[in-house]
C-alpha positions in Angstrom: -7.7 -14.2 -8.4 -4.8 -13.7 -10.8 -2.2 -15.0 -8.3 -0.6 -18.3 -9.4 -0.2 -21.2 -6.9 3.3 -21.5 -5.5 4.5 -25.1 -5.6 8.1 -24.9 -4.2 10.4 -22.4 -2.5 14.2 -22.5 -2.5 16.7 -20.2 -0.9 20.0 -19.7 -2.7 22.6 -17.0 -2.3 20.4 -14.9 -0.1 17.5 -14.9 -2.6 14.3 -16.9 -2.6 13.2 -18.6 -5.8 9.8 -20.2 -6.3 8.2 -22.5 -8.8 4.6 -21.4 -9.6 1.6 -22.6 -11.5 1.7 -21.7 -15.2 -1.6 -20.7 -16.8 -2.2 -21.9 -20.3 -3.6 -19.7 -23.0 -1.9 -16.6 -21.8 0.1 -13.9 -23.4 2.6 -11.6 -21.7 1.9 -8.0 -21.5 5.0 -7.5 -23.6 3.4 -9.5 -26.4 0.1 -7.5 -26.2 2.1 -4.2 -26.3 3.7 -5.4 -29.5 0.6 -6.8 -31.3 -0.2 -5.0 -34.5 -3.9 -5.3 -33.6 -3.6 -2.4 -31.1 -1.6 -0.1 -33.4 0.3 2.4 -31.3 -1.4 1.9 -27.9 -3.5 -0.7 -26.0 -7.0 0.6 -25.5 -7.6 2.6 -22.3 -10.0 0.1 -20.7 -7.6 -2.8 -21.2 -4.7 -0.7 -19.9 -6.6 0.3 -16.7 -7.7 -3.3 -16.1 -4.1 -4.6 -16.4 -2.8 -1.9 -14.1 -5.5 -2.5 -11.5 -5.0 -6.2 -11.5 -1.2 -5.9 -11.2 -1.5 -3.3 -8.4 -3.9 -5.7 -6.5 -1.5 -8.6 -6.9 1.5 -6.6 -5.8 -0.3 -5.2 -2.8 -1.3 -8.7 -1.8 2.3 -9.9 -2.2 3.5 -7.0 0.0 0.9 -7.7 2.6 1.9 -11.3 2.9 5.6 -10.5 3.1 6.6 -11.5 -0.4 9.0 -9.2 -2.2 8.3 -9.4 -5.9 11.3 -9.0 -8.2 11.7 -8.7 -11.9 8.3 -7.1 -12.5 8.2 -6.3 -16.2 5.8 -6.6 -19.1 7.2 -10.0 -20.2 6.5 -11.4 -16.7 2.9 -10.2 -16.5 0.7 -12.9 -18.1 -2.8 -12.1 -19.3 -5.4 -14.9 -20.0 -7.9 -15.0 -22.7 -10.5 -13.8 -20.3 -8.4 -10.8 -19.3 
């Protein structure tokens, strides 16, 4: 859960690039951090949920031999259902 389907892999200049499923009705973590709704901080329950999900996905990637790169808030997408 939370892991997009991979449609295509391409190796170029020693790096592997992939094309993955895009989930509609999502916001990046970067967008959530900057929303005025939250004021100065995202509530603790949402913060812990995002961290837990991201850690599980990164662990799964590591276990399957995928090396995630460019992990940053703007590349972490969060759906309407969390």
